C-alpha positions in Angstrom: 43.6 7.2 71.5 41.9 4.2 69.4 43.4 0.8 70.8 43.5 -2.0 68.4 40.0 -3.6 67.9 40.7 -7.2 68.2 37.9 -8.0 70.4 35.0 -9.7 68.6 31.6 -9.9 70.5 28.3 -11.3 69.4 25.5 -11.2 71.8 27.6 -11.0 75.0 30.8 -9.6 76.1 32.7 -11.3 78.9 35.0 -9.7 81.6 37.3 -11.3 84.2 40.3 -10.0 86.1 42.0 -9.6 89.7 41.7 -6.7 91.7 45.3 -5.9 93.2 46.5 -3.0 95.2 49.8 -0.8 94.8 51.8 -3.8 96.3 50.2 -6.2 93.9 48.3 -7.9 96.7 44.6 -8.9 95.7 41.6 -6.8 97.1 39.2 -9.1 98.1 35.4 -8.1 97.7 35.8 -5.0 96.0 32.9 -3.8 93.3 34.2 -3.3 89.6 32.0 -1.3 86.8 31.7 -2.5 83.7 30.3 0.4 81.0 29.4 -0.5 77.4 28.6 1.7 74.7 27.6 0.9 71.3 27.0 3.1 68.1 23.7 1.7 67.6 22.0 2.2 71.1 24.5 4.4 72.9 25.1 3.4 76.6 23.9 -0.1 76.5 24.4 -1.2 79.8 26.3 -0.6 83.2 26.8 -3.6 85.6 28.8 -4.0 88.5 30.8 -7.1 89.2 31.9 -8.5 92.8 35.3 -9.6 93.4 35.5 -12.6 95.4 37.9 -12.9 98.6 41.1 -13.6 96.0 40.2 -10.1 94.3 39.3 -12.0 91.4 35.9 -11.2 89.3 34.2 -12.2 86.2 31.0 -11.6 84.2 29.3 -10.8 81.2 27.2 -8.3 79.9 24.5 -8.7 77.3 24.7 -7.0 73.6 21.2 -8.2 72.6 19.8 -4.7 72.9 22.0 -3.5 70.0 21.0 -3.1 66.7 24.2 -1.6 65.1 21.8 1.1 63.5 20.3 0.5 60.4 20.9 -2.5 58.7 21.7 -1.7 54.7 20.6 -4.2 52.2 22.4 -4.5 49.4 22.3 -7.1 47.0 25.2 -9.4 46.3 27.5 -7.8 48.6 29.0 -10.3 50.8 31.7 -9.4 53.6 32.8 -12.8 54.8 33.4 -15.3 52.1 35.0 -18.9 53.1 36.6 -20.5 49.8 35.7 -24.1 50.4 37.3 -27.6 49.4 35.7 -30.6 47.5 34.8 -31.7 51.3 34.1 -28.6 52.5 31.3 -25.9 51.3 32.2 -22.4 49.6 29.9 -20.1 51.8 29.0 -15.9 51.3 27.8 -14.3 54.6 26.1 -11.0 54.7 27.1 -9.6 58.2 26.1 -6.4 59.9 28.4 -4.9 62.3 29.2 -2.2 64.6 32.0 -0.8 67.0 31.5 -0.4 70.8 33.5 0.4 73.5 33.8 -0.6 77.3 35.2 0.7 80.2 36.3 -1.5 83.6 36.4 0.8 86.6 36.9 0.7 90.5 34.5 2.2 93.0 36.9 5.6 93.0 36.2 5.7 89.1 40.0 4.9 88.4 39.5 3.2 85.2 41.4 0.0 84.8 40.7 -1.0 81.2 39.2 0.5 78.3 38.8 -0.6 74.5 36.8 -0.7 71.4 35.5 -4.0 70.3 34.0 -5.1 67.1 30.2 -6.3 67.4 28.6 -8.5 65.3 24.8 -7.7 65.2 23.5 -10.1 62.4 25.1 -12.8 60.3 23.0 -14.2 57.5 24.4 -17.0 55.1 23.7 -15.7 51.9 24.9 -18.6 49.3 26.5 -22.2 50.1 28.1 -23.8 47.4 29.5 -27.6 47.5 30.7 -30.4 45.2 28.1 -32.9 44.7 28.7 -36.3 43.3 27.1 -37.0 40.0 26.6 -41.0 40.4 25.3 -41.2 36.4 29.0 -39.9 35.0 31.2 -40.7 37.8 32.4 -36.9 38.2 31.1 -34.3 40.5 29.2 -31.0 39.8 29.3 -27.5 41.5 25.6 -26.8 43.4 24.6 -23.8 44.9 22.1 -22.9 47.6 
């Protein structure tokens, strides 16, 4: 079942938590395996994190090896637009993205968490427009870069 893809990652995805037993007591010095799969490169990385004496673990996995497949070049298609104000520029971004999957498991292969995430592979500012003060007329003009 597909869970809500509410996690957005750029070049790293971080994990943290506490390993607890069935009585809700922390389990010290337990290894936790994190496995990352992405659409662009398949299995990207599997990393083992070690919980401390209180059962707490944290760490991150690099996503730099994922290219999200082939980036399509489509002129004048911008998938993130920020409408500006007179003091804040408007921006048009081209964003290449893919869907990844992570799985967190214990040494006995019990999966404790898994979910899909959106991986931002490449962001490019395609156009930026802003109001520029025209000191000759006292007004302003719309300028785009």
